[in-house]
N, C-alpha and C positions, 0 to 999 in steps of 0.2 A: 365608655367608662367601665372598668372592671368591677363587678359586684360579686359578693359571696352568696352561696346558696342559702336558702332560708333555714336549713337545719342547723347552721352555725349559731354560736352565741351572739347576742345583740352587740356585745362589746367588740367582738371581732368584726362583725358586719360594719359597724361604724368606723372602726379603725381602717378597714380596707377601703371604704368609700373615700376616706380622706387621704388615702395613699400612705398610711402610716403602719402597715402591717410589719411587725417585727418578729424576730425569732422567739423572743420571750413570750409574745402573745400566743403564738402557735404552741409552744411548749407547755403553756398553762392549761391547754385543753387535753382532756383524757381521750386518746384516740378511740378507745372502745365505746365511748358515748356518742360518737359522731356517725351520722349516716354516710358522710363523704370522707375521703381522705383529707388530711389537714390542708393540703395545698390546692384543693379543688376550688376553681373559680369559673365565672362565666366571662368569656372574652368579648371583645368588641364585635365579633361576628355572631354572637349569641351561641358560641360553641362551648362545650365543656373543656376546661383546661386543667391539667394536673401536672404537678412538678414542672410548671412552666411550659408544658407541651400541649398543643391542640390535639385532643383525643381523635377528632375526625381525621386530621392529617396523619396521626399515628396508624390508624386503620388503613389509610391509603398506602402507607409505607410498608407496614408489616402484615397486612391482611387481617382477616377475622375468621373465627373468634380469636380474641387477643386478651390475655391477662396483662393488666397494667398495674405495676406495683409502685407505690409512692414511697421513696426512700425516707423522706422526712417523717412520715407517719410511723414507719417501722422503727426508725432510730429513736423517735420521741417516746414510743411505748417502752422500748428497752430501757431508756434512760429513766423514765418515771418509775418503773419497777425497781431498778437498781438504787436510785436515789431515795425512794420511799423507805426501803428496808434500812438504809443507812440512817434515816431520820427517826424511824419509829421503833427499831429493834436495837437494843443495846448490845446484843451479842454479835458474832460474825454471821454473815449471810452470803448466799450464792443463788442468783437467779439462773435457772436453766430454761432454754427454749425447748418446748415440747415439739420437736421437729416433725412429728407425724402430721401436724397441721399443714406443713408444706416444707418438705426437705429437698433442698437443692444447694449447689455449691455457693451461690451468691448470698442466699439468705443465711446459711450457716456462717459465712464469712462476716456478714453485717452484724449478726448477733454476737459473734465472738469479739469483733472489734469494739463492741460496746460493753465488754466485760462479762458477757453471759457464757455459761456452759451450755451443753446440748444434751437433751434427753432423746435417746434413740430406742427403737423397738425392733430392729432387725439388723442383720449384717449389712444390708444395703444402705440403710440410714447411717450406720456406724462408718462404713466405708466412705460415704459421701462427706460426712463431717470431718473425718481424718484427712481426706483429700483437700478439704477447704482450709486446712491448717489448724483445726481445733486441737488444743492440748488434750491428750487422752485422760489426763487427770481430771478434766472437766467434762468427761463423757460418762453418762449413766445409761446402762442398757436395761430396758424393761421388757416385759412380755410374759404371757402365761404359758407359752410352750416353746421356749428357746431350744433350738437344735444343739446337738453336741458341737457341731462346727461353729455355730454362733458363739457358744460359750467359750470354746477354745480361742476363737478370734478375739474375744473381749479380754481374755486372760493375757494372751500374747501382746495385745495392744496396750494393756495397762488401764483399761476402763473399769469403772465400778459396775458391778452386776447387782441389780435389784432382784433378789430371789423371790420367786412367786409361789413355789410349791415344793413338796417333799422330793419328788423325782429330781428336780433341778438342784436342790440343796445337796442331795447325795451325789449327783453327777459332778457338781462343782468340786466337792471335796475330793472325789477320785481324781479328777483332772489336775487339781492343785498338787496332790501328792505325786502324780506321774510327772508333772512338769517342774516339781520342786519350787512351787510358788506359794505365796500367801496372799491371794487376791482380796481386794477390798470388796465387801458385799454389804448390802442393806437388805432388810427383811420387809417385804410388803405385807402389811396387816390390814385386814378388812375392818374398818372402825365401827361399822354398824350405824352409820349416819345416813339418813335419807334426805333427799332434797327434791324440790319440785322442778324436774326437767324431763326430757323425753326418756321413756323407759329404756331405750337402747344405750343411752349415755349416762345412766346411773351406775356408778361403779363402787359406791361406798357402802351399800346395804349388805346384809349378811348373805343373801342369796345372790352371789356374784361369782363369776368365773375367775376373778382376780384375787390373789393374795391368800394368806393363811387366816383361818378363822381365829377369833380371840381364844377359843378353848384349846387351840393347838400351840399357842405361842410359847408357853413354858417348856413344852417338849422340844420345840425348835431351838430355844435358847440352850437347853441342856445339850442337844446335839452339837450346836455351834461351839459351845465351850470346850468340847473335846475334839474339834475338827482342825483342819489346816486353814480355815478361813479367818480372815480378819474382818469381823463384823463391826462396821463403823456407825451403824444407825438403823433407823426404821423409816418406813415410807407408808403413806396412806394417800388415797385420792377418792373424792366423793362424787365426782361427776363433772360435767361440763355444761357451758351455757347457763350458768347459775347466776341469778340476780339476788339471792338471799345472802345476807352476811352472817347470820347466826350460826349456820352449820360450820362455817369456816372458823368461827370463834370456838365452837365446841370441839373441833378436831384436836386442838392442842391439849385440852384437858383429858381427852380419851387416850391419846398416845403417850403423854409424858409419864403416866403410871408405869409403862413398860421399862422406862429408863431405870427407875429405882429397883424394880424386880430384877432386871438384867444384872445390875451391879451387885446388889446385896445377896442374891441367891445363886448367881452363876458366874460371878467375877468378870462380867463383860462390861467394859466401860464404853457405853455408846456416846458418840460425839456429834452425830448429825441427825436432824429430824427433817424429813421431806414431807411437806403438807400438801403436795400436789398443786394443781392449778384449778381451773374450772370457771374463772370469772367470765361472764357473758359479754356479748357485744350488742350494739344496736343495729339490728337488721331492718326494722321497720319503725315508723314514727312512734308507735305505741310502746316500743321496748324502752325500758328505763333501768339499765344496769348501773351498779355503783361504779365510781371512778377507780382507777388503779390505786391511787393513794388511799382511798377509803378502804379498799380490800386489804391492802398491806397493813394498814393501821389496825384493823380488827384482828387479822391473823396474828400480828406481832403481840398485841395485847393479850390474846387468848393464850399463847404459848408462855408469855412472861408470867401471867397470873398463875398458870398451872405449875410452872417451875418454882415459883415462890411458895406455893402451897405444899409442894412435894419436898422442898428444901434441897433442890439440886441446882447446879449452875446452868446457865442458859446454853443449850446446844447450838451448834452451827445450824442456822435455819435455811432450808432449801425450799424453793417453790418452782413449779413447772408450768408457767403460762404458755399457751400456744395460740389459741384462737384470739385472745385479747391482745396479743402482740401483732399478729399479721392479718387477722380477719378483715378489719376495717381499712387496712392500708391498700387493698387491692380492689380493682373493678374488673369486670369482663365486658369487653365491647363486642357486639355482634352486628351483622348487617341484616336488616329486615328484608324478608322475601315476600312470599305470597300472603294473601289474607283470605278469610272466608267468614261470611256472616250466616249464621243459622237464625232465621227470622224468629223474633220474640224469645230467643234463648241466649245466644252468645256470638261475639265476633272474635275470631282468632287472627292473630298475626304470627307469622313464623319467622324464626331466626336461623342462622346457619350453624347452630350448635345445639346444645340441649343437655340431655342426661349424660352424655359421654364426657362433657367438660364440667358439669355440675350435677352430680347424682343426688345431692341432698334433698331436693324437693320430692323426688319419687321415693327416696329411702326413708326420710324422716318427716315428710310433709312440711319441710322448712319453708318459711316465707321470706321474700325478698322485695326490695324496692328497686325501681328502675327509672331511668330518665332517657330522653332522646338527646344525644350529644350534639346534634346539629340544629336543635330547636329547643334550647333550654328555657326560654321564657314563654313558649307557646301556651295558650290556654288549654287546660285539661278538659278537652271536650268529648272524649270518647272513653268508654270502658271496654277494655279488651283483655283477652287471655293470651299470654305469650307462650307459644308452643315451640318445642324443639323440632328438629328435622328427622328424628329417628323413627324407625318403624315400630312404634310402641305408643298405644293410646295414652298411656300414663306419662308420656314425655311432655310435661307441662312445667315450665319454669315459674311462671307467676299467673295466678288465676284472678281475673276480674280486677285489673289495675287501671286507674285513671291516667291517661296519657294525652299529649297533644295529638292531633290528627297525624297519622303516620302513613308513609308511602314506602314502596319498595326502594331499597337503597339507603334509607335512613340508618343511622348508627344508634342502636339501642344499647344502653349501658346498664348492666345489673350491678348493684352496689354490694359491698361487703363480701367479696368472693375470694379473700385471701386464705381462708382456712378450710381445709377438707374439700377443695374444689380440684385444683391441680393434683393434689396427693391422692384423691380417690377417682381421678379421671380414668376412663377406659377407652378401648378402641371398638366399642359396640357399633355394629354395622360397618366395621372396618373404617371408621373415621379416624384420620390422623389426629393426634393430640395437638392442641394449639401452641403457639409460641407464647413466651412471657417476656416482658420487658420491664426494666427498672427506670423510673423517671426521676430526675432531680436537676434543678438549676437550668431548666430549659433544654436538657439533652436526654436522650433515651439510649439505653444500652440493652442489648439482647442478653437475657440470662437463661432462657431455654429456647432452643431452636424448634421451629414448627416441624412436626413429623411429615414425612412424605409417604406416598404409596409404596415406595421401595422399602422404607422402614417397616411397613406393615408386614411384608413377607420375608423380612431379614432372617427370622428364626424358622420359617417354614422349610420343610424337607419334602421333596418329591421323589419317591422311589423310581428307579429307572423303569420298572415295569409299568408305571403309570404314565410315562411321558407319551404325549401324542405326537 
């Protein structure tokens, strides 16, 4: 009998046991609140199944480490954001996928097919999105130190540029005049809102490398009013992996005031407000993020109330979820290797990946949950630390986790690895980057090929005088 993992809701568990799982039941769950992708099940062999595919068999076919992305979970999250804004916000809206979370052709194509635009932060991300078929009118370029080439590429492509600083503003104005264009721009403003998240991912407080400080905004508006730029709106972002709702309600009140000043003092009619993203996901059992719908409802109410108080019409409301779209939709499957027990201290088990395919634990001290894909119902009888294979003492994926008794060759799966895992992956120790596959309806499709050793030296150059 197929059963659902215990982190799922009771309703879904009961429906699944009776063989009545429906698309409507899955779509009612907010993916960011689940430990497992929405289609995760335990099959008759006690193996983890995802997208109708046996994860153990996927590892045999594609190798490990292996990123496995559940298409249903990703599409459901896209749909929930899109539909919630239509329900809770009376003005127009546009959801953008913050593709720095994981930028590749397939994910950009899926997001676009669900009506989302794409938020990019480099020429490479922009190029990928355009190659995936994204309409440049739905591309927004961010970054605190965009190069002249990146700005030129955005202008020629027809993307909107989110301006971050004075140098960029002046450079854009010069490029626009040289190219005889009037590019669409937004101004990134630091709102001065703090939230309880990791120090490195707080971007909304005043001491931040991102955006114009509030005391600069009027000077910026004065410059824009005399420039060749078409300023369509303002942007703010207060951080990521946020579980609090109040800061996202406050951001509308902080930002809407600039709309009135821009219009009345500088003749600039702003039409768009981008409130960023930042909604967190459930990495471990104790995490309790709000649902996508709850987040959208609060954001929409905050902006609506601020507009009513200011006496201005509702702007087009943009948001930029990244992690909460793709984070919980993906798992990473590893093969267990050696083990080591330090008496009275710790037992280590090693896997065939680590910090090169998931740098978040060593960078942010991030915590993850894991399961043994070939022994899903086994008793949790040992406490182990999951170590990576890199030549680095800090290459620890999960410290002190309860797992079934493991052996070399078992398939260990780390959950919630869709965001900032592949995108931050490296070739440390010259390990090739893993493959990524997309699963749906019992079939798997390769979306990122596994790198080879030949790929690792593709850009190397060996001067003739060094050849042996």
